[in-house]
C-alpha positions in Angstrom: 96.8 96.4 68.5 99.8 96.2 66.2 101.6 98.7 68.4 101.5 96.1 71.2 102.4 93.1 69.1 105.0 90.6 70.5 107.9 90.0 68.1 108.2 86.3 67.0 111.8 86.1 68.2 110.8 87.1 71.7 109.1 83.7 72.2 112.5 82.1 71.8 114.4 84.2 74.4 113.3 82.1 77.4 115.1 79.1 75.8 118.5 80.7 76.7 118.1 80.6 80.5 116.5 77.2 80.3 119.4 75.9 78.2 121.9 77.3 80.7 119.9 75.7 83.6 120.2 72.3 81.8 124.0 72.8 81.3 124.6 73.7 84.9 122.4 70.8 86.2 123.7 68.0 83.9 127.3 69.5 84.1 127.1 69.0 87.9 127.8 72.7 88.6 124.7 72.9 90.8 126.4 73.3 94.2 129.4 75.4 93.0 127.3 78.0 91.2 124.9 78.3 94.2 127.7 78.6 96.7 129.5 81.3 94.6 126.4 83.4 94.4 125.4 82.8 98.0 128.8 83.9 99.2 129.2 86.8 96.8 125.8 88.3 97.7 126.7 88.5 101.3 128.6 91.7 100.4 125.2 93.4 100.7 123.0 93.3 103.8 120.3 90.7 104.4 117.6 93.3 104.3 118.5 94.2 100.7 118.0 90.7 99.5 114.9 90.1 101.7 113.3 93.2 100.2 114.1 92.0 96.7 112.5 88.6 97.5 109.4 90.5 98.5 109.1 91.7 94.9 108.7 88.1 93.8 105.9 87.4 96.3 102.5 87.4 94.6 100.8 89.5 97.3 103.8 91.9 97.4 104.0 92.6 93.7 100.2 92.9 93.4 100.3 95.6 96.1 103.1 97.5 94.6 101.5 97.5 91.1 98.0 98.2 92.4 98.0 101.9 91.5 97.9 100.8 87.9 94.3 100.1 88.5 93.7 103.8 87.9 96.8 104.8 85.9 97.1 101.9 83.4 94.3 99.3 84.0 95.3 97.2 80.9 98.9 96.8 82.2 97.6 95.8 85.6 95.3 93.3 83.9 98.2 91.9 82.0 100.1 91.5 85.3 97.1 89.8 86.9 96.7 87.3 84.0 100.5 86.7 84.0 100.5 86.2 87.8 97.8 83.7 87.6 99.6 81.7 84.9 102.8 82.0 86.9 101.1 80.5 90.0 99.8 77.6 88.0 103.1 76.9 86.2 105.1 77.1 89.5 102.7 74.7 91.3 102.7 72.3 88.4 106.4 72.2 87.8 107.4 72.0 91.4 105.1 69.0 91.8 106.4 67.4 88.7 110.1 67.7 89.5 110.0 67.9 93.3 113.8 68.5 93.4 115.6 69.1 96.7 116.6 72.7 97.7 120.1 73.6 98.9 119.1 73.1 102.5 118.1 69.6 101.6 121.4 68.7 100.1 124.2 70.8 101.6 125.4 70.7 105.2 123.7 73.1 107.6 126.1 76.0 108.1 128.0 75.6 104.8 126.0 78.4 103.2 124.3 81.6 104.3 120.5 81.3 104.9 117.9 83.8 105.9 114.7 82.5 107.3 113.6 78.9 107.8 115.2 76.0 106.0 113.2 75.0 102.9 114.0 71.4 101.7 111.9 70.4 98.8 110.2 71.6 95.6 113.1 73.6 94.3 112.5 73.8 90.6 111.5 76.4 89.5 111.9 79.4 91.8 108.4 80.6 92.2 109.5 84.1 93.2 111.7 84.4 90.1 108.9 83.1 87.9 106.5 85.6 89.3 108.9 88.5 89.0 109.8 87.8 85.3 106.1 87.1 84.5 105.1 90.5 85.8 108.0 92.3 84.2 107.3 90.6 80.9 103.5 91.3 81.1 104.0 95.0 81.8 106.6 95.3 79.1 104.6 93.6 76.3 101.3 95.2 77.3 102.8 98.6 76.7 103.0 100.2 73.3 106.3 99.5 71.4 107.5 103.1 71.7 107.3 103.0 75.5 108.8 99.6 76.1 112.4 100.9 76.3 111.5 102.7 79.5 110.3 99.4 81.0 113.5 97.4 80.3 114.8 98.0 83.9 112.0 95.8 85.1 113.9 92.8 83.8 117.0 93.9 85.7 114.9 94.1 88.8 113.5 90.6 88.1 117.0 89.4 87.7 117.9 90.8 91.1 114.8 89.1 92.6 116.2 85.8 91.2 119.6 86.4 92.7 117.9 87.1 96.0 116.6 83.6 96.1 120.1 82.2 96.1 121.2 85.0 98.5 118.7 83.9 101.1 119.7 80.2 100.6 116.4 79.1 99.1 117.2 78.2 95.5 119.9 76.9 93.2 120.9 79.0 90.2 119.1 76.4 88.0 115.8 77.1 89.8 116.3 80.8 89.2 117.1 80.4 85.5 114.1 78.0 85.0 111.8 80.5 86.8 113.1 83.3 84.5 112.4 81.4 81.3 109.0 80.1 82.2 108.1 83.5 83.8 108.8 85.4 80.5 106.5 83.0 78.7 103.8 83.5 81.3 104.2 87.3 81.0 103.9 87.2 77.2 100.7 85.1 77.4 99.3 87.5 80.0 100.1 90.5 77.8 98.4 88.8 74.8 95.2 88.2 76.8 95.2 91.7 78.2 95.9 93.4 74.9 92.7 91.7 73.6 90.7 92.7 76.6 87.8 95.0 75.4 88.6 98.7 76.0 85.0 99.4 77.1 85.5 96.9 80.0 88.4 98.8 81.5 87.9 101.8 83.8 87.0 102.5 87.4 83.3 101.9 86.8 83.5 98.5 85.2 82.9 95.1 86.8 86.4 93.9 86.0 87.9 96.9 87.9 85.6 96.3 90.8 86.9 92.7 91.1 90.5 94.0 91.1 89.5 96.5 93.7 88.1 93.7 95.8 91.4 91.9 95.4 93.0 95.0 96.9 90.9 94.6 100.0 91.9 91.0 100.3 95.5 92.0 99.8 95.3 94.4 102.7 94.0 91.5 104.9 96.8 89.3 103.7 99.5 91.9 104.5 98.0 92.4 107.9 97.7 88.7 108.9 100.7 87.1 107.2 104.5 87.4 107.1 105.5 87.7 103.4 108.4 85.2 103.3 110.7 86.9 105.9 110.2 89.1 109.0 112.6 91.6 107.4 109.9 92.3 104.9 107.4 93.7 107.5 108.3 97.4 106.7 107.5 96.7 103.1 104.2 95.1 104.1 103.2 98.2 105.9 104.2 100.3 102.9 102.1 98.0 100.7 99.1 98.5 102.9 99.4 102.2 102.6 99.7 101.9 98.8 96.6 99.6 98.6 94.5 101.7 100.9 95.4 105.0 99.2 94.7 103.5 95.8 91.3 102.2 97.0 90.4 105.7 98.3 91.2 107.3 95.0 89.3 104.4 93.3 86.2 105.1 95.4 86.5 108.8 94.6 86.6 108.0 90.9 83.2 106.4 91.1 81.7 109.8 91.8 84.0 112.2 90.0 85.0 110.7 86.6 82.8 111.7 83.7 80.9 108.8 82.1 82.3 107.6 78.8 81.0 109.1 75.6 78.8 107.0 73.4 80.4 105.8 70.2 
């Protein structure tokens, strides 16, 4: 378990983005920082930012990480725990602050927006929170010697955060707040998963069956909902293929994997 320990200093890292968010908000740089990012990101196509936003959608990231059910069940467990905490934290904080979004403050047409106008419950960005929670959970649930390979996950999560300003949905302060809280959620998820009994992980265990059932629900969600933006429909179809393929291999594992040896 020591190989998966979380360094004490890591718990203080989220304070940096949270402090920067406070400086921007109370320094009255809210609009200027948002408009700068929103305009700068237009150098890349809308589809690019829409697809990045998909990586912060709970259903979307669950589908894309679903193969870990067979490849690395403890890491997927960490992601699920972190995702649950992220959903609770996002809902609670949005309800507590209930701050207006860019579309609720700025004049329509003064910034680039993709999709419908969102007006309220800005802080924090739920997509950013989810993306950083999953990145942090996967990172800290891995053994220390393998964590370096997972560092790009935080870069990807950062791009997800930028995408929320690119599509006109969130201020930079919302993104920074989501990043900070998300990292904490991920570390808590990793702590819980790293203590999950080894004998309860595997394709023949009840916990794995519950996750597999979640995969079935995720397929239904991807078939019946639009995940944030219509531009994301191709990714939804890819997600369905990933979910269905993983479930097929999961069913096969019920009959082919050798039973665990008695200790």
